C-alpha positions, 0 to 999 in steps of 0.5 A: 500500500505504501508504494502505491500511495507514494506513486499516487500522491507523488505529484501532489507532494512535489507541487504542494508539500505543505498540504500533505500530512506528516502521517501521509508523508511518512507513509510515502517515504516508507513506500519509496523505501519498499519499491524494490519489494513491490514486484515480489509482493505483486507476484504473491498477490496474484497467487493469493487471488487465484486461491481466493477465486478457488475458495469462493467458487463454492460460496455466494459470499463470505460474512466477516467483521468490517472492523475490529470494533465499533466505528469511531466517533468523529472524522479524525479516523475511519478506524482500524482497516486491518480487516479490509486490507487483504480484501483490497489486495484480493479485489473482490466486491465488498459491502458493509452493512451497519449490523448492530450498534455499540454501547456508544451508539456507533455502528458495528459493521458486517462486511459481505464479500463476494466473488471477484467480478460478481459485484451485482450479485453481491449487491443483490444479496446485501439488499436482501439481507440488510433489512434483517439487521437492527442498526 
């Protein structure tokens, strides 16, 4: 991710570095240091995608937690993305349903993951299931 972030935001950083946050700057610097490992990681990702496709051949969708807990309050953070990072790498369609409410009234997301290339089928399934959740 850091390599791709460095590539995506490089022109912005060169043009207006003062608008790039310190956290994003550090992440981009990490990406520049990891550039040589990127090709190897992409090969491993291709193998993982094939394995995921094989696994999903028998299922319409996977149901996973969307995050490690309730959504954070405010706009400072979207929360811990660790449950979503590997899915971004694999490339399947994902949709999150606010399944339940935590003690503080913030939603706890339920993530539906479909087969790669079957976005419409996943959305239809989510549309059918969403009314079953109380949030």
